[in-house]
ZALO-139015 format. One record per residue (C-alpha): residue number from 1; residue in three letters; x, y, z. Coordinates in steps of 0.1 Angstrom, whole numbers, always signed. Example, Ala and Ser with C-alpha at 12.3 -4.5 7.8 and 13.67 -1.06 7.14 Angstrom:
<rs>
<1, "ALA", <+123, -45, +78>>
<2, "SER", <+137, -11, +71>>
</rs>
This chain:
<rs>
<1, "MET", <+212, +99, +141>>
<2, "LYS", <+217, +72, +169>>
<3, "PHE", <+193, +43, +164>>
<4, "ASP", <+187, +13, +186>>
<5, "LYS", <+159, -8, +201>>
<6, "ASN", <+147, +21, +223>>
<7, "ASN", <+135, +38, +192>>
<8, "MET", <+109, +10, +188>>
<9, "LEU", <+92, +17, +222>>
<10, "LEU", <+65, +40, +208>>
<11, "TYR", <+66, +41, +170>>
<12, "ALA", <+40, +63, +154>>
<13, "VAL", <+28, +57, +118>>
<14, "THR", <+9, +87, +103>>
<15, "ASP", <-25, +85, +87>>
<16, "ARG", <-42, +118, +76>>
<17, "ALA", <-76, +101, +78>>
<18, "TRP", <-80, +117, +113>>
<19, "THR", <-66, +152, +106>>
<20, "GLY", <-100, +169, +108>>
<21, "GLU", <-95, +206, +117>>
<22, "THR", <-58, +201, +125>>
<23, "THR", <-30, +195, +101>>
<24, "LEU", <-9, +164, +100>>
<25, "GLN", <+21, +185, +111>>
<26, "GLU", <+2, +197, +141>>
<27, "GLN", <-8, +161, +150>>
<28, "VAL", <+28, +149, +146>>
<29, "GLU", <+41, +176, +169>>
<30, "GLN", <+15, +166, +195>>
<31, "ALA", <+27, +130, +192>>
<32, "LEU", <+63, +141, +196>>
<33, "LYS", <+54, +161, +227>>
<34, "GLY", <+37, +130, +241>>
<35, "GLY", <+69, +109, +238>>
<36, "VAL", <+68, +89, +205>>
<37, "THR", <+103, +74, +199>>
<38, "CYS", <+101, +70, +161>>
<39, "LEU", <+79, +84, +135>>
<40, "GLN", <+70, +70, +101>>
<41, "LEU", <+54, +92, +74>>
<42, "ARG", <+30, +70, +54>>
<43, "GLU", <+13, +86, +24>>
<44, "LYS", <-4, +66, -4>>
<45, "ASP", <-22, +94, -23>>
<46, "LEU", <+0, +125, -24>>
<47, "ASP", <+19, +134, -55>>
<48, "ALA", <+57, +135, -53>>
<49, "ASN", <+60, +172, -48>>
<50, "ALA", <+34, +174, -20>>
<51, "PHE", <+49, +143, -4>>
<52, "LEU", <+84, +158, -4>>
<53, "LYS", <+72, +191, +9>>
<54, "GLU", <+54, +173, +38>>
<55, "ALA", <+84, +150, +44>>
<56, "ASP", <+108, +180, +47>>
<57, "ALA", <+85, +197, +72>>
<58, "ILE", <+79, +166, +94>>
<59, "ARG", <+116, +156, +93>>
<60, "ALA", <+125, +190, +107>>
<61, "LEU", <+99, +185, +135>>
<62, "CYS", <+112, +151, +143>>
<63, "HIS", <+147, +163, +146>>
<64, "GLN", <+137, +191, +170>>
<65, "TYR", <+127, +162, +193>>
<66, "ASP", <+156, +140, +184>>
<67, "VAL", <+133, +113, +170>>
<68, "PRO", <+142, +93, +139>>
<69, "PHE", <+121, +102, +108>>
<70, "ILE", <+112, +72, +86>>
<71, "VAL", <+95, +74, +52>>
<72, "ASN", <+72, +46, +41>>
<73, "ASP", <+79, +28, +8>>
<74, "SER", <+94, +57, -13>>
<75, "LEU", <+132, +56, -15>>
<76, "ASP", <+132, +87, -37>>
<77, "ILE", <+114, +107, -11>>
<78, "ALA", <+134, +93, +18>>
<79, "LEU", <+167, +104, +1>>
<80, "ALA", <+154, +137, -12>>
<81, "SER", <+140, +147, +22>>
<82, "GLN", <+172, +134, +40>>
<83, "ALA", <+150, +111, +61>>
<84, "ASP", <+168, +89, +87>>
<85, "GLY", <+152, +58, +72>>
<86, "ILE", <+127, +40, +51>>
<87, "HIS", <+102, +12, +59>>
<88, "VAL", <+92, -13, +32>>
<89, "GLY", <+69, -43, +30>>
<90, "GLN", <+74, -76, +13>>
<91, "GLU", <+60, -63, -20>>
<92, "ASP", <+83, -32, -21>>
<93, "LEU", <+119, -27, -30>>
<94, "PRO", <+141, -53, -12>>
<95, "ALA", <+162, -42, +17>>
<96, "ALA", <+194, -54, -1>>
<97, "GLU", <+186, -32, -31>>
<98, "ILE", <+178, -2, -8>>
<99, "ARG", <+212, -7, +9>>
<100, "LYS", <+230, -9, -24>>
<101, "ARG", <+214, +24, -36>>
<102, "ALA", <+214, +43, -3>>
<103, "GLY", <+244, +32, +15>>
<104, "LYS", <+249, +20, +51>>
<105, "ASP", <+237, +51, +70>>
<106, "LEU", <+200, +49, +60>>
<107, "ILE", <+179, +31, +86>>
<108, "VAL", <+160, +3, +68>>
<109, "GLY", <+129, -13, +83>>
<110, "VAL", <+111, -43, +68>>
<111, "SER", <+76, -57, +75>>
<112, "VAL", <+77, -95, +80>>
<113, "HIS", <+51, -121, +89>>
<114, "ASN", <+71, -152, +96>>
<115, "VAL", <+106, -164, +107>>
<116, "GLN", <+117, -170, +71>>
<117, "GLU", <+109, -135, +60>>
<118, "ALA", <+125, -121, +92>>
<119, "LEU", <+158, -140, +86>>
<120, "GLN", <+159, -129, +50>>
<121, "ALA", <+153, -93, +59>>
<122, "VAL", <+182, -95, +84>>
<123, "ARG", <+204, -111, +57>>
<124, "ASP", <+195, -82, +35>>
<125, "SER", <+208, -58, +62>>
<126, "ALA", <+175, -46, +76>>
<127, "ASP", <+180, -25, +108>>
<128, "TYR", <+147, -34, +124>>
<129, "LEU", <+116, -55, +117>>
<130, "GLY", <+79, -47, +119>>
<131, "VAL", <+58, -77, +127>>
<132, "GLY", <+20, -79, +123>>
<133, "ALA", <-8, -76, +121>>
<134, "MET", <-10, -87, +158>>
<135, "PHE", <-46, -78, +162>>
<136, "SER", <-74, -70, +137>>
<137, "THR", <-71, -36, +122>>
<138, "SER", <-92, -12, +101>>
<139, "THR", <-60, +5, +88>>
<140, "LYS", <-52, -25, +66>>
<141, "ALA", <-84, -45, +61>>
<142, "ASP", <-66, -73, +43>>
<143, "ALA", <-40, -79, +70>>
<144, "GLN", <-39, -113, +85>>
<145, "VAL", <-37, -115, +122>>
<146, "LEU", <-5, -134, +133>>
<147, "PRO", <-4, -159, +163>>
<148, "MET", <+14, -145, +193>>
<149, "ASP", <+38, -174, +190>>
<150, "THR", <+49, -162, +156>>
<151, "LEU", <+59, -128, +171>>
<152, "ARG", <+78, -147, +198>>
<153, "ASP", <+96, -169, +173>>
<154, "ILE", <+107, -140, +152>>
<155, "CYS", <+120, -121, +182>>
<156, "ASP", <+139, -152, +193>>
<157, "ALA", <+153, -157, +158>>
<158, "VAL", <+168, -123, +150>>
<159, "ASP", <+192, -99, +167>>
<160, "VAL", <+177, -66, +154>>
<161, "PRO", <+150, -46, +171>>
<162, "VAL", <+114, -58, +165>>
<163, "VAL", <+83, -36, +167>>
<164, "ALA", <+47, -51, +168>>
<165, "ILE", <+21, -35, +146>>
<166, "GLY", <-16, -39, +137>>
<167, "GLY", <-46, -31, +157>>
<168, "ILE", <-26, -22, +188>>
<169, "HIS", <-41, +1, +214>>
<170, "ALA", <-40, +8, +251>>
<171, "ASP", <-61, -22, +261>>
<172, "ASN", <-41, -48, +243>>
<173, "ILE", <-5, -36, +247>>
<174, "PRO", <-1, -57, +279>>
<175, "ASP", <-10, -88, +258>>
<176, "LEU", <+24, -85, +241>>
<177, "ALA", <+44, -88, +273>>
<178, "GLY", <+68, -117, +272>>
<179, "THR", <+71, -120, +235>>
<180, "GLY", <+105, -103, +233>>
<181, "VAL", <+92, -74, +212>>
<182, "ASP", <+109, -40, +217>>
<183, "GLY", <+79, -18, +213>>
<184, "VAL", <+47, -11, +195>>
<185, "ALA", <+38, +8, +163>>
<186, "LEU", <+4, +25, +163>>
<187, "VAL", <-17, +44, +138>>
<188, "SER", <-53, +51, +149>>
<189, "ALA", <-45, +48, +186>>
<190, "ILE", <-23, +79, +182>>
<191, "PHE", <-37, +99, +153>>
<192, "GLY", <-73, +91, +160>>
<193, "ALA", <-71, +101, +196>>
<194, "GLU", <-90, +132, +209>>
<195, "ASP", <-59, +143, +229>>
<196, "ILE", <-29, +130, +210>>
<197, "GLU", <-2, +142, +234>>
<198, "GLN", <-19, +127, +265>>
<199, "SER", <-27, +95, +247>>
<200, "CYS", <+10, +91, +237>>
<201, "LYS", <+21, +96, +273>>
<202, "GLU", <-2, +68, +284>>
<203, "LEU", <+8, +45, +255>>
<204, "TYR", <+45, +52, +262>>
<205, "ARG", <+39, +41, +299>>
<206, "LEU", <+21, +10, +288>>
<207, "SER", <+47, +0, +262>>
<208, "GLU", <+75, +5, +287>>
<209, "GLN", <+57, -18, +312>>
<210, "MET", <+51, -43, +284>>
<211, "VAL", <+87, -45, +274>>
<212, "LYS", <+99, -49, +310>>
<213, "GLY", <+72, -75, +318>>
</rs>
């Protein structure tokens, strides 16, 4: 699947905490209808069989909308589900090792927090970087908020797409304008919304304005 910086514009990261009476698959389809440009499946508590079953179903949904499907952390699930990519943190399998095992076609995203980590990830052949937390977030209570200058320095230092993450919502997306970031990754602002499809349409518009401005 074609992958470039445009896929970072509105990057959705799942969290089943807000499923309520709907299924995660139903929420994902609403987000896809609303215009998300990339989707990451993040599951910390499912067993391998349930995780794979869910990954297979959500990959199929994403491909209906021509949106890259990324699996968080698990290379085994990413490969078994024929995901388009994997996203890892600093404590997970290094990008260089993923590339060695999975080959050149798998999209590899890496979470980074400073220029040094960003440059190392690019040397290890990361395809894109996630930078954050940019704002305080309940999704990761232990995440440290980064200065806006750090985001700007990382964007200046690398030649791969960069997505900002962490506590981002409609009201603070404009604050990221001028940093050089290619888009925003959101969790609760999408999956905690009362109307996911409509919220994504508005978030897409705001992110597009932010990138241009």
